N, C-alpha and C positions, 0 to 999 in steps of 0.2 A: 698463403699460397692457396690454401684450400678455400678462403673466402673470396679469392679473386676469382678462383675458378667457377665457384658456386654463383657469384654476382653475373658473370659472363653466361653462364647456362642459363639462368633465369631470364636475362636479357633476351636472349635468342629464342628461348622457349614462348615468351609472352609478346613477341613483337609480331605485328600484322602488316598488311600493306595498307598505307594511308594514302589515299588518292583525293581526288577533288570532291567527291561524294561523301566520303566517310572511312570507315574501317572495313575492309573486306579482305577475302581470302586471295582475291586476284588482284593484280594491279590495274589491269585494264578490264573495262566492263565490256561484255558482248552485248552491243546495242544494235537494235534494227532500225534503221533510218530509211525512209521513203518519203515521197511527195504524193499527196491524195490527187483526186481529180481536179479540184479546184486550185490546185499548185501550192498548197501549204505544206510546209516542211515538218515531218513529224520525226522524233527520236524516242523510241521505247526501250527503255533499259529495264532488264529483268531486277528482281530483287537480290541482287548479289552482296549487297553491304550487309556486314553484320550489325553495323550501327551507323546512322548517319550523324552529321553535325548537329541537324535540328534535334535529334534525339538525346544527343550527348548533353546539349544545353537544357533541355528539359529536365534530364536526370541531376544534373548538376546543381540546378536551380532547386530542385526538390531535395537534395541532401543537404544543401546549405540554409535552406528555409527562406529562399527569396523569391517565393512564389508571388507574383503580382496578380490582383483579382482582375478578371476579365471584364471590360466594360459590357454593359447589357446590349445585345443585337436589336435593332429594329425599334418599334415603337413599344412602349411598355403597355399601353392600353390594348 
């Protein structure tokens, strides 16, 4: 019984809000949405996420040793 309570407590303690950007403390991000003078739509979201999915992939690859070498950018000469 104590093991079940401990497991439930640890799951609730370490759970976070998983949204479409990553893991954050809030489920909905406060974003500023606006159109500029030329009519282009912009959506500026603050850095509310604790960790984004892109950062998770990089850290997972680094832990597993699956780091691929990046190809050189531009001309070598």
